[in-house]
Wavefront OBJ file of the C-alpha trace (Angstrom):
o trace
v 63.688 111.816 135.503
v 63.560 113.682 138.542
v 63.705 111.674 141.691
v 62.580 113.118 145.661
v 65.301 111.353 147.112
v 67.468 113.186 149.811
v 71.200 114.066 148.671
v 73.062 113.722 152.543
v 76.364 114.703 151.259
v 77.286 117.902 153.794
v 78.934 120.600 152.246
v 81.095 123.310 153.615
v 80.328 126.832 152.710
v 83.888 127.461 150.704
v 84.040 124.478 149.075
v 80.666 125.685 146.998
v 81.474 129.613 146.775
v 82.175 131.015 143.267
v 84.502 128.875 141.449
v 87.818 129.209 139.910
v 88.774 126.482 137.569
v 91.230 123.950 138.401
v 95.237 125.719 138.159
v 97.379 123.542 135.902
v 94.292 120.911 135.832
v 93.298 121.246 132.507
v 90.872 118.414 132.991
v 88.485 119.600 135.637
v 86.483 122.293 136.627
v 87.235 123.565 140.897
v 85.479 125.070 143.263
v 86.863 127.792 145.003
v 86.182 129.778 148.054
v 85.419 133.355 147.034
v 87.697 135.692 145.734
v 87.773 139.682 144.949
v 85.341 139.435 141.614
v 83.014 136.773 143.116
v 80.571 136.110 146.090
v 79.634 133.405 148.309
v 77.669 130.658 146.579
v 74.910 127.924 146.922
v 75.710 126.228 150.249
v 76.513 129.290 152.093
v 75.697 128.382 155.853
v 74.302 131.029 158.063
v 77.415 130.896 160.355
v 80.982 130.298 160.027
v 82.061 126.893 158.485
v 85.183 125.148 157.634
v 86.652 125.229 154.230
v 86.670 121.869 153.139
v 85.271 119.980 149.668
v 83.324 117.534 152.159
v 83.051 118.627 155.310
v 80.648 119.694 157.245
v 78.776 123.226 157.143
v 78.998 123.785 160.234
v 76.284 126.301 161.422
v 74.074 125.907 159.011
v 70.356 125.438 159.874
v 69.540 122.012 159.957
v 66.982 120.471 157.640
v 63.126 119.523 159.141
v 62.333 116.195 158.001
v 60.163 116.912 154.441
v 56.670 118.267 155.090
v 53.749 116.377 153.527
v 52.944 120.251 152.080
v 50.900 118.700 148.504
v 53.333 121.946 146.928
v 56.428 119.937 147.297
v 56.508 118.654 143.517
v 56.158 122.272 141.854
v 58.645 123.443 144.301
v 60.955 121.180 143.477
v 60.872 121.732 140.002
v 60.916 125.007 139.959
v 63.854 125.284 142.484
v 65.543 122.566 140.227
v 65.889 125.826 137.621
v 68.368 127.517 139.737
v 70.436 123.852 139.000
v 72.557 123.334 135.714
v 70.705 120.661 133.868
v 71.369 116.818 133.936
v 70.228 114.129 135.381
v 69.850 113.411 139.107
v 67.546 113.830 142.453
v 66.338 117.472 143.253
v 65.542 117.684 147.142
v 63.863 120.566 148.766
v 63.582 120.312 152.788
v 62.453 123.350 154.713
v 64.600 124.923 157.875
v 61.626 125.228 160.464
v 63.571 126.387 163.239
v 64.731 129.591 161.194
v 61.544 132.157 161.513
v 61.158 134.994 159.483
v 57.846 136.773 159.629
v 55.903 135.845 156.148
v 58.133 133.306 154.885
v 59.511 129.813 155.379
v 63.083 129.099 155.000
v 63.901 125.946 152.384
v 67.098 124.333 151.618
v 67.141 122.885 147.697
v 69.583 120.112 146.963
v 70.379 118.618 143.643
v 72.787 115.181 143.217
v 74.009 114.630 139.743
v 73.887 111.295 138.592
v 76.691 111.116 135.952
v 79.310 113.760 138.024
v 79.237 114.678 141.590
v 81.279 117.644 141.307
v 78.080 119.478 139.571
v 76.543 118.680 143.056
v 74.711 121.919 144.472
v 72.732 123.194 146.782
v 70.528 126.454 147.233
v 68.804 128.740 149.816
v 65.288 130.180 149.733
v 63.126 131.634 151.398
v 59.245 131.484 150.349
v 56.684 134.166 150.603
v 53.926 132.598 152.221
v 51.351 134.462 150.864
v 52.693 135.599 147.662
v 54.268 133.849 144.219
v 58.262 135.567 145.259
v 61.004 133.650 146.290
v 64.022 135.089 147.706
v 66.849 132.792 146.600
v 70.681 132.846 146.877
v 73.304 132.361 149.738
v 72.977 132.476 153.222
v 74.884 134.125 155.861
v 74.245 133.812 159.991
v 74.919 136.251 162.857
v 74.743 133.510 165.959
v 74.949 136.202 168.445
v 72.349 137.843 166.881
v 70.480 134.956 166.567
v 70.570 134.543 170.156
v 69.706 138.082 171.391
v 67.424 139.691 168.743
v 67.057 143.080 168.079
v 65.554 144.758 165.302
v 68.378 145.721 162.560
v 68.471 149.926 162.737
v 71.677 150.983 162.268
v 74.476 150.182 160.230
v 76.633 148.989 163.125
v 73.791 146.356 163.327
v 75.569 144.496 160.088
v 78.876 144.301 161.960
v 78.403 140.747 162.950
v 77.150 139.662 159.347
v 79.883 141.915 158.342
v 82.425 139.840 160.220
v 81.107 136.475 159.007
v 81.069 137.439 155.495
v 84.624 138.654 155.480
v 85.651 135.026 156.089
v 84.746 134.073 152.857
v 85.597 136.900 150.864
v 89.536 136.924 149.673
v 89.213 140.590 148.220
v 87.603 143.404 150.271
v 84.139 144.450 149.814
v 81.139 146.843 151.443
v 77.780 146.397 152.824
v 75.212 149.096 152.853
v 71.687 149.303 153.994
v 69.313 149.976 150.482
v 66.454 150.976 151.901
v 64.408 151.233 148.251
v 65.066 147.490 147.879
v 63.331 146.465 151.742
v 60.238 143.943 151.537
v 58.579 142.651 154.658
v 60.662 140.969 157.014
v 64.094 142.480 155.170
v 66.037 145.002 154.774
v 67.741 145.365 151.703
v 71.646 145.731 151.486
v 74.176 146.640 148.427
v 76.758 144.554 148.765
v 79.820 145.761 146.642
v 82.801 143.584 146.066
v 86.257 144.875 144.610
v 88.430 143.425 142.079
v 91.305 145.591 142.488
v 89.590 147.199 139.081
v 86.573 148.547 140.458
v 83.364 146.670 141.938
v 80.901 145.444 141.539
v 77.553 145.140 143.121
v 74.947 142.316 144.681
v 71.938 142.624 146.584
v 71.215 141.123 149.886
v 68.637 140.966 151.996
v 68.885 140.632 156.105
v 65.899 139.586 158.013
v 65.103 143.005 160.113
v 63.478 141.821 162.918
v 67.230 140.285 164.411
v 69.977 140.661 161.925
v 70.454 136.875 161.871
v 69.898 135.718 158.350
v 71.549 136.915 155.423
v 70.808 136.310 152.259
v 72.655 137.216 148.978
v 70.768 136.850 146.175
v 67.438 138.605 145.064
v 63.569 137.634 144.470
v 62.223 135.703 142.166
v 58.981 134.768 140.705
v 57.459 131.719 140.902
v 55.133 132.083 138.584
v 57.375 132.024 135.785
v 60.124 129.729 135.150
v 64.090 130.482 136.109
v 64.721 130.378 132.546
v 62.684 132.964 131.389
v 63.347 134.965 133.900
v 67.748 134.241 132.926
v 66.723 135.156 129.792
v 65.715 138.558 130.154
v 68.284 139.056 132.661
v 71.120 138.314 130.010
v 72.213 141.383 128.244
v 73.248 140.698 124.444
v 73.761 144.132 123.301
v 77.667 144.303 122.697
v 78.522 141.163 123.814
v 81.136 139.246 121.611
v 79.618 136.551 119.499
v 80.718 133.491 117.821
v 78.779 131.840 114.723
v 76.536 132.255 111.754
v 74.065 135.225 112.681
v 71.036 133.185 111.541
v 71.771 130.383 114.107
v 68.729 129.380 116.002
v 70.477 128.572 119.371
v 72.198 130.800 121.131
v 74.839 129.823 124.169
v 75.890 132.284 126.744
v 79.262 131.420 128.138
v 80.848 133.110 131.071
v 84.621 132.608 131.022
v 87.893 133.637 132.589
v 91.014 133.829 129.960
v 93.478 132.382 132.987
v 90.898 129.187 133.764
v 93.100 126.543 132.382
v 89.653 124.743 132.073
v 87.736 127.513 130.023
v 90.677 126.980 127.624
v 90.113 122.737 127.491
v 86.195 123.648 126.941
v 86.930 126.390 124.392
v 88.674 123.519 122.500
v 85.977 120.960 122.918
v 83.640 123.952 121.839
v 84.882 124.990 118.745
v 84.728 120.532 117.678
v 81.737 120.100 118.946
v 80.420 123.157 116.267
v 81.825 121.701 113.914
v 80.486 118.241 115.052
v 76.857 119.678 114.974
v 77.382 122.377 112.544
v 75.253 120.489 109.376
v 72.514 119.839 111.950
v 72.208 122.752 113.937
v 73.513 126.778 113.901
v 74.718 127.694 117.057
v 75.885 131.670 118.395
v 77.985 131.840 121.400
v 78.449 135.046 123.100
v 81.154 135.814 125.272
v 80.868 136.989 128.493
v 83.980 137.497 131.241
v 84.050 136.395 134.591
v 87.578 136.744 135.797
v 88.371 135.691 138.832
v 91.114 138.114 140.188
v 91.392 136.369 144.110
v 92.707 132.845 141.875
v 93.724 134.608 138.580
v 95.620 138.195 139.090
v 96.328 138.738 135.294
v 92.548 137.517 133.945
v 90.984 141.207 134.789
v 93.528 142.778 132.625
v 93.318 140.276 129.501
v 89.680 140.707 130.045
v 89.432 144.519 129.670
v 92.254 144.246 126.740
v 90.081 142.177 125.099
v 86.905 144.901 125.526
v 89.099 147.398 123.581
v 90.199 144.900 120.956
v 86.074 144.320 120.610
v 85.531 148.044 120.281
v 87.273 148.400 117.706
v 87.011 145.082 115.658
v 84.170 141.940 116.860
v 86.543 139.773 115.130
v 89.588 141.225 117.028
v 88.068 139.999 120.511
v 87.695 136.151 119.163
v 91.723 136.550 117.574
v 92.894 137.680 121.078
v 91.189 134.907 123.079
v 92.813 132.391 120.740
v 96.216 134.163 121.495
v 95.436 134.449 125.232
v 95.011 130.574 125.475
v 97.580 130.134 123.411
v 99.803 131.685 125.940
v 97.889 131.459 128.797
v 100.646 128.859 131.055
v 103.739 131.341 129.836
v 102.279 134.909 130.652
v 102.253 137.016 134.255
v 100.451 139.899 135.561
v 103.667 142.128 133.720
v 103.640 140.326 130.417
v 99.918 140.025 129.565
v 100.544 144.054 129.540
v 103.548 143.795 127.182
v 101.474 141.027 125.155
v 98.467 142.679 124.429
v 100.431 146.072 123.358
v 102.236 144.027 120.872
v 98.618 142.340 120.176
v 97.004 145.991 119.323
v 100.048 147.360 117.031
v 100.069 144.145 114.896
v 96.600 144.341 114.411
v 96.392 148.166 112.978
v 95.834 149.570 116.776
v 97.563 152.928 117.484
v 99.336 152.503 120.744
v 98.020 155.890 122.074
v 94.818 154.353 121.406
v 95.062 150.934 123.053
v 96.754 152.737 126.679
v 93.280 155.078 126.294
v 91.409 152.260 126.553
v 93.158 149.369 128.224
v 92.086 149.406 131.871
v 90.275 152.686 131.627
v 86.555 152.745 132.978
v 84.971 151.757 129.523
v 86.533 148.731 129.369
v 86.402 147.573 133.320
v 83.249 148.582 133.426
v 82.016 146.213 130.851
v 83.678 143.465 133.044
v 82.078 144.547 136.120
v 78.722 144.567 134.275
v 79.107 140.993 133.475
v 80.386 140.179 136.740
v 77.301 141.670 138.561
v 75.028 140.111 135.746
v 77.153 136.640 136.029
v 76.096 136.483 139.548
v 72.486 137.533 139.406
v 71.817 134.336 137.131
v 73.753 131.853 139.281
v 77.092 131.317 137.920
v 79.313 129.517 140.220
v 81.942 127.713 138.149
v 83.943 128.974 134.983
v 83.219 128.431 132.260
v 79.564 128.251 132.712
v 76.850 128.260 129.760
v 73.299 129.373 129.490
v 71.219 127.994 127.229
v 67.805 129.601 126.637
v 68.240 130.870 130.419
v 69.015 126.957 131.181
v 72.578 126.466 132.830
v 74.989 124.125 132.159
v 77.732 123.059 133.878
v 80.093 121.182 131.428
v 81.817 119.195 133.766
v 80.882 115.904 132.318
v 82.294 115.501 128.928
v 79.181 114.664 126.888
v 77.063 117.252 128.828
v 77.028 119.730 126.106
v 76.120 117.511 123.304
v 73.858 115.659 124.951
v 71.954 118.819 125.867
v 72.181 119.793 122.457
v 70.769 116.911 120.849
v 68.123 116.049 123.335
v 66.559 119.904 123.172
v 67.062 120.510 119.397
v 67.449 117.629 117.833
v 65.028 115.115 119.005
v 67.637 113.430 120.795
v 69.271 112.207 117.143
v 72.594 110.540 117.796
v 71.923 109.896 121.365
v 73.208 107.825 123.563
v 76.614 109.566 123.260
v 79.651 106.929 123.520
v 81.298 107.309 126.718
v 84.680 109.377 125.802
v 88.388 107.030 125.967
v 89.755 108.423 129.452
v 86.223 110.027 130.532
v 87.401 111.270 134.317
v 85.130 108.997 136.753
v 82.794 110.973 139.323
l 1 2 3 4 5 6 7 8 9 10 11 12 13 14 15 16 17 18 19 20 21 22 23 24 25 26 27 28 29 30 31 32 33 34 35 36 37 38 39 40 41 42 43 44 45 46 47 48 49 50 51 52 53 54 55 56 57 58 59 60 61 62 63 64 65 66 67 68 69 70 71 72 73 74 75 76 77 78 79 80 81 82 83 84 85 86 87 88 89 90 91 92 93 94 95 96 97 98 99 100 101 102 103 104 105 106 107 108 109 110 111 112 113 114 115 116 117 118 119 120 121 122 123 124 125 126 127 128 129 130 131 132 133 134 135 136 137 138 139 140 141 142 143 144 145 146 147 148 149 150 151 152 153 154 155 156 157 158 159 160 161 162 163 164 165 166 167 168 169 170 171 172 173 174 175 176 177 178 179 180 181 182 183 184 185 186 187 188 189 190 191 192 193 194 195 196 197 198 199 200 201 202 203 204 205 206 207 208 209 210 211 212 213 214 215 216 217 218 219 220 221 222 223 224 225 226 227 228 229 230 231 232 233 234 235 236 237 238 239 240 241 242 243 244 245 246 247 248 249 250 251 252 253 254 255 256 257 258 259 260 261 262 263 264 265 266 267 268 269 270 271 272 273 274 275 276 277 278 279 280 281 282 283 284 285 286 287 288 289 290 291 292 293 294 295 296 297 298 299 300 301 302 303 304 305 306 307 308 309 310 311 312 313 314 315 316 317 318 319 320 321 322 323 324 325 326 327 328 329 330 331 332 333 334 335 336 337 338 339 340 341 342 343 344 345 346 347 348 349 350 351 352 353 354 355 356 357 358 359 360 361 362 363 364 365 366 367 368 369 370 371 372 373 374 375 376 377 378 379 380 381 382 383 384 385 386 387 388 389 390 391 392 393 394 395 396 397 398 399 400 401 402 403 404 405 406 407 408 409 410 411 412 413 414 415 416 417 418 419 420 421 422 423
């Protein structure tokens, strides 16, 4: 049961940015600062914030007391869809002192009962006379908010670029994108460089003063978030594992250099075997390499795309081989490992070199990164089942969701895993 109590735990911007898994620790996921292959995540403050996992969000708009708005329950239920599934409390607070004509800015927060590591927050600009909401990650230019002036030329974005630069570890570009313009907002294209090409995100800056930027997209408040996510996630040409007649489809965004992804891959195999007689499941595998944290992750993902194009089963074997050697590989050795794997599986040297780290392979990875950002991938691995996000922090959460949603709760409650990590 969702409650409306407020989680007042302050969360700093850097602590809630796109997450790399815990390096060297396969027992828990770690949220990290943005990388060249990432973008700011929920909780981003409209002003500079110290990098701390528990520190205050310096410069974030302070939330006004909750109003008696009769739409509150419906709004909470809708915004809750942006957060991963799980028991907890979700609250929405209006940031009344930030004025954007035709919109009201709110902050939604969710506190999880089982594991505080999953706690999250997101900002939304709600259209007052419509059914859309601009949802995403917030940056602020305090100088422009103090001396507001309409946003008209490229140099008007310089202050915001300076704020964003504090949190992007890789290079990025910000430019106007006029077709995206909406009332009170100037549309922006934000391109993050991975070192192997860039991928685009959309942003919107307040047109009247340039003081607030929301890195995100507009969503239809008349439809569930899960429904809209299902339309965004493309499954054609995606590696898949599981029976073709499976009724349940799971989409995984993961990083081949991520120790926690390796752990959950093994956990998935065990869970799929356990539920196999009761529930047939297909698992689609998307690439989400965090290049700032994991220097060879993109290269491994690109090799995987080359193998997939030859034979989809090769991708699955490659993923397994990479995980088995994960602790030993480096940027230099992953190249040779990939070449040896190609030759051992009857893919000619020339054919592999003609694909590896070339546009046709890289563009597939960049597309997964762009798509993952849109649907709010904020940690690796992240899973979506029919558009519902699952952050597999707690060991039982995936099985609980599958049993409750598709098996009528059969087999619940599950025993607490031996040695399970405490929140």
